[in-house]
Structure formats: structure tokens, C-alpha cells
C-alpha positions in Angstrom: -6.9 8.4 -23.1 -5.1 6.3 -20.4 -7.3 3.2 -19.1 -6.2 1.6 -15.8 -7.4 -2.0 -15.4 -7.5 -4.1 -12.2 -8.9 -7.2 -11.3 -11.8 -7.0 -9.3 -11.1 -8.8 -6.0 -14.6 -9.8 -4.8 -13.2 -12.6 -2.6 -12.4 -10.5 0.5 -15.6 -10.6 2.4 -16.5 -7.0 3.0 -15.0 -5.8 -0.3 -15.7 -2.2 -1.1 -13.3 -1.8 -4.0 -11.0 -0.1 -1.6 -7.7 -2.4 -1.7 -4.4 -0.5 -1.6 -4.3 -1.3 -5.3 -7.5 -0.1 -6.2 -6.9 3.4 -4.2 -3.4 3.7 -5.6 -4.6 3.9 -9.2 -7.4 5.9 -8.2 -5.2 8.5 -6.6 -3.2 8.4 -9.8 -6.2 8.5 -12.2 -7.5 11.6 -10.2 -4.2 13.3 -10.4 -4.1 12.8 -14.4 -7.7 14.2 -14.7 -7.1 17.5 -12.5 -4.0 17.9 -14.8 -6.3 17.5 -18.0 -5.2 13.9 -19.1 -7.9 11.8 -20.1 -7.9 8.7 -17.6 -10.2 6.1 -16.3 -10.3 3.2 -14.1 -12.0 0.0 -14.7 -12.2 -3.4 -12.8 -12.2 -6.8 -14.7 -13.3 -10.1 -13.4 -10.6 -11.8 -15.4 -8.6 -11.8 -18.5 -11.5 -12.2 -20.7 -13.2 -9.0 -19.6 -10.2 -6.9 -21.2 -11.3 -6.8 -24.6 -14.7 -5.6 -23.7 -13.4 -2.8 -21.5 -11.1 -1.6 -24.2 -13.7 -1.7 -26.8 -15.8 0.4 -24.3 -13.3 2.9 -23.4 -11.3 3.1 -26.5 -8.2 4.1 -24.8 -4.4 5.1 -26.5 -2.9 3.5 -23.4 -4.0 0.5 -21.3 -2.2 -0.1 -17.6 -2.9 -3.4 -16.4 -2.3 -3.0 -12.3 -0.3 -5.9 -10.8 0.4 -9.4 -12.1 -2.8 -11.1 -13.1 -3.2 -11.3 -16.9 -1.2 -14.5 -18.5 1.3 -13.3 -21.0 -0.4 -15.3 -23.9 -3.7 -13.1 -23.3 -1.8 -10.3 -25.1 -1.3 -12.2 -28.2 -5.1 -11.9 -28.5 -5.4 -8.5 -27.5 -2.8 -7.0 -29.4 -4.4 -8.3 -32.8 -7.6 -7.0 -31.5 -6.6 -3.9 -30.6 -3.1 -3.0 -32.6 -3.2 0.7 -31.8 -3.0 0.4 -27.9 0.2 0.8 -26.0 0.2 -2.0 -23.4 1.9 -1.7 -19.8 1.8 -3.8 -16.9 2.3 -2.0 -13.8 3.6 -3.9 -10.8 3.6 -2.5 -7.2 6.1 -4.9 -5.3 9.7 -4.8 -4.7 11.9 -7.6 -5.5 12.1 -9.2 -2.1 8.3 -9.2 -2.1 8.2 -10.2 -5.8 10.2 -13.6 -5.1 7.2 -14.9 -3.4 5.3 -14.6 -6.6 6.5 -17.9 -8.5 5.1 -16.7 -12.1 6.7 -13.2 -11.7 9.9 -13.4 -13.4 8.5 -15.6 -16.0 5.5 -13.6 -16.7 7.6 -10.4 -16.8 9.9 -12.0 -19.4 6.6 -13.4 -21.6 5.3 -9.6 -21.4 8.5 -8.4 -22.8 8.6 -11.1 -25.5 5.3 -9.8 -26.7 6.3 -6.0 -27.0 4.3 -5.5 -23.6 5.9 -3.0 -21.6 6.5 -3.3 -17.8 6.7 -0.6 -15.3 7.3 -0.5 -11.4 6.1 1.8 -8.9 9.7 1.2 -7.0 12.6 3.1 -8.6 15.1 0.3 -7.6 12.9 -2.5 -8.9 12.6 -0.5 -12.2 16.4 0.1 -12.6 17.0 -3.8 -11.4 14.8 -4.9 -14.3 15.2 -2.4 -16.6 11.7 -1.3 -16.9 9.7 1.9 -16.8 9.1 3.8 -13.6 5.5 4.7 -12.6 5.3 5.9 -9.1 2.6 6.3 -6.5 0.9 9.4 -6.0 -1.0 10.5 -2.9 -3.2 13.3 -2.4 -2.3 14.4 1.2 -5.5 16.1 3.1 -5.8 18.0 6.1 -5.1 16.3 9.6 -8.4 15.0 11.4 -8.9 16.1 14.9 -8.2 13.4 17.1 -9.7 12.4 20.4 -7.4 11.7 23.5 -7.4 8.1 24.4 -8.5 7.3 28.1 -6.6 4.3 29.9 -5.6 2.5 26.8 -3.1 2.9 23.9 -4.4 2.4 20.5 -2.1 1.2 18.2 -3.0 0.5 14.4 -0.7 -2.3 12.2 -3.5 -2.1 9.2 -3.2 -3.7 5.7 -3.1 -7.2 4.4 -1.5 -9.4 6.6 1.6 -10.9 4.8 4.9 -12.2 6.4 6.6 -9.1 4.8 4.8 -6.9 6.6 6.4 -7.8 9.4 3.0 -7.4 11.9 4.0 -10.0 14.6 7.1 -8.2 16.2 5.2 -5.0 15.7 2.6 -6.7 17.8 5.3 -7.8 20.3 7.0 -4.5 20.4 3.3 -2.7 20.9 2.8 -5.0 24.1 6.3 -4.1 25.3 5.3 -0.5 25.1 2.3 -0.6 26.6 3.6 -2.8 29.5 6.2 0.3 29.9 3.4 2.6 29.9 1.3 0.6 32.6 -1.8 0.9 30.0 -3.9 -1.5 28.2 -3.0 -1.8 24.5 -5.6 -2.2 21.8 -3.9 -3.6 18.8 -5.8 -2.8 15.7 -5.2 -5.2 12.5 -7.2 -6.0 9.5 -7.8 -9.9 9.5 -10.0 -10.1 6.3 -7.1 -10.5 3.9 -4.2 -13.1 4.7 -2.0 -13.5 1.6 1.5 -15.1 0.6 1.1 -17.4 4.1 -0.4 -14.6 6.1 -2.8 -17.3 8.0 0.4 -18.0 9.8 0.9 -14.8 11.0 -2.6 -14.0 12.0 -2.4 -17.2 14.0 0.6 -16.1 15.8 -0.7 -12.8 16.6 -3.9 -14.2 17.9 -1.8 -16.6 20.3 0.2 -13.7 21.3 -2.6 -11.9 22.8 -4.5 -15.0 24.5 -4.1 -14.5 28.3 -3.0 -11.3 28.4 -4.6 -7.9 29.7 -4.2 -6.3 26.3 -6.6 -6.6 23.3 -6.3 -7.6 19.8 -9.1 -5.9 17.7 -9.7 -7.5 14.1 -11.6 -5.3 11.9 -12.7 -5.7 8.3 -11.8 -4.1 5.1 -13.6 -0.8 5.1 -13.9 2.0 2.6 -11.2 4.0 2.3 -13.0 7.0 4.0 -14.0 4.4 6.7 -10.6 3.3 7.2 -9.5 7.0 7.5 -12.0 7.7 10.5 -10.4 4.6 12.1 -7.0 5.4 11.7 -7.7 8.8 13.1 -8.4 7.2 16.5 -5.0 5.7 16.9 -2.2 7.0 19.1 0.4 5.3 16.7 0.1 3.5 13.4 2.8 1.0 12.7 4.3 0.0 9.3 7.5 -1.7 10.0 7.6 -3.6 6.8 10.5 -5.6 5.4 9.7 -4.7 1.9 7.7 -2.2 0.6 7.5 0.2 -2.4 5.5 3.2 -0.9 3.1 2.2 1.6 -0.5 3.7 1.1 -1.3 2.8 4.8 1.6 4.7 6.1 0.5 7.7 3.8 -2.9 7.5 5.3 -1.6 7.9 8.8 0.3 10.8 7.7 -2.6 12.5 6.0 -5.0 12.2 9.3 -2.3 13.2 11.6 -1.6 10.3 13.4 2.0 9.4 14.5 3.8 7.0 12.4 6.5 4.2 13.2 7.7 2.6 10.1 10.8 1.0 8.4 13.4 2.7 6.0 11.1 0.8 3.5 9.0 3.6 3.1 10.7 5.8 0.7 9.3 9.2 1.9 9.6 8.9 5.7 11.6 11.0 8.0 14.1 9.1 10.1 12.3 10.4 13.1 9.6 7.7 12.1 12.0 5.2 11.0 12.7 2.1 13.2 14.6 -1.2 12.7 12.5 -4.2 11.1 14.1 -6.8 13.6 14.7 -5.2 16.9 11.8 -5.3 19.6 13.9 -2.6 21.8 14.4 -0.5 18.8 10.8 -0.4 17.7 9.8 0.4 21.3 12.4 3.3 21.5 10.8 4.7 18.3 7.4 4.1 19.6 8.1 6.2 22.6 9.5 9.0 20.5 6.1 9.1 18.6 4.3 9.3 22.1 6.7 12.4 23.0 6.6 15.9 21.6 8.8 14.8 19.1 5.9 13.4 17.3 4.7 16.9 15.9 7.9 17.2 14.0 7.8 14.1 12.8 4.2 14.5 11.2 5.2 17.7 10.2 8.3 16.4 8.2 6.4 13.4 6.9 3.8 15.6 5.5 5.9 17.8 3.7 8.1 14.6 2.3 4.9 12.8 1.3 3.6 16.0 -0.4 6.9 16.2 -2.4 7.2 12.8 -3.0 3.8 13.1 -4.9 4.8 16.3 -6.5 7.8 14.3 -8.1 5.5 11.6 -9.0 3.0 14.0 -10.8 5.6 15.4 -12.9 7.2 11.8 -13.8 3.6 10.5 -15.0 2.9 13.9 -16.9 6.5 13.8 -18.7 5.3 10.4 -20.0 1.3 11.1 -21.0 0.8 14.6 -20.9 
């Protein structure tokens, strides 16, 4: 039995347990269960909850999702549960990981204690010499999308962080709407600012102040509620500076919303990929995604995402089935 343990993020205001990390783990658990592998997902308030959860579920393997368990805690946990295989799974590539001041120290601390480390990025897993445990995404049927009237709805969702590159995407979206002669409604999640994201949000708000365009800030939603909002967008933007999978981009592809992203999204077609630091280059890609080319891009992205997930499924089952 495999037990995935996340830290409960109760401090995000409208928290529904639907963070990207939670969804990522849930998708893998559901995939494993469908394949006949016993798996479960549990949330811990802090380090001290882990012992109780392991005693309750009696797993053979515990996968701790992300960096939140101090290495010294495993000195106790391994004594209490000597038959358990412990894995800490990280969801960041090296450029983003560099902003976590404890990352390398903790990774070394885990390894010194016989705790395995895994990344969902093949690049990071190779560079650190760890396990590779990728994301899995269950691609659904495209949603029927109502036509926008007189406005352009652009979604740039997810936690606000410098590495997510939201400010330049907002500038590009405004330029795109001005070229089209339409009002822009630029949608973001403003409930989670991380790694200096509050400065990013402040700049985005100032960018829209006094313009005809509108910044729409929505709270963190359930996954189903988020998919509903995402299906209303004319374009979804995920032109991030560093990423390992990007569930928000996968959500856009799943509901059938045209995607503009960076090359950091490993499964995306080149038709959707824009430069990360060139406003005009991003605008050119937005123009393509508002032309008939978007249909081919959507089709290719769906195929790529399904292929990626099938390979991910094989990777997990080779290790745990």
C-alpha cells in the first residue's frame, strides 16, 4: 500500500483542498487505484501527524509530497515504522528550487538518513541523481464554450510567484486586446502570493489602474469550479520561467481552452509555446491562438498530454505494481 501525505494548507482563505499539489497527488492515487495498486491520500497538519497517519493506514511506502518535513523527523519515524519505505517527492525544477533556502540542505539530510528523494522533473531527477516520479493527468472531454461578446477573456491562473512570470503576460494580454480593439478581462487567482509574489500582484494591479481593461481577481476554487471558469476563457496563459508539468496548462487543454505557454511545459506543442521575456513574441502566439491554428494546437496538446500521462502511468507501475 502506498500512502501519499501532504501538508494541509489551511491558511489560503477559501481552501478546498484543491491546490495544484493536492490535485497532482490525487490524480496519481486515482490512476494507481484504477490499475489495481492500493493507494491513499492523506493530509497532515504538521510533522507530528505523520506517525498517526502511518499507524492508521499501515502502508508499505510513504510518499511525502513537497518539502515540509524536517530531515530530523525521519530519525523518529524510521524507528517507529522500520518496515516502511520513505520517499520525499519534489515538484520544482532547479531554478524554482533555488528560492527554497533549505532545499539542498534538506535533500542531503534525507539521503543521509536513508530516505529516498524523487522529482517530478526528469531534468532535476537526473541532476540530483534521484528517483523520477512524474505527474499523471486524466484528460477529460472538452467543454462547450460560450462565445465572448465585446471582450477578450484571458486567464493567467495559479499561485502568484516571480517564476510564474505573470506581469509580462499581463502586459502582452493588454497589447493583444488593444490590437483587437477590445476590452481585456484578465483573470488571476489573487489568494496565494508566494516567494515574493505580493510584489508581482502589486505591479499587476498598478498596470490595470486607469485603463479600460479589467483585472479580475478570483479566489481559490475547487477543481471542478476552476475548470468551469477556465472553460470561459478565450486564451489561457502559462508562460512561466520554470515549470515541471503545469496542471493549470493541463486543465486548459482538458476543457478545450487555447493555451499559450512556455517551453517549460514539457508536453506542450510548439504551436502553443511563446518566448518568456518578449512581449511581442507572446502577443504573436496569442494571435495564433485566436486564429484557426488554435484547433490544431488544441488537438496536438491533447494528444501530447495523453501520451505523457500514459508514459507516466508506466513509470509508476514499473516501480510499484
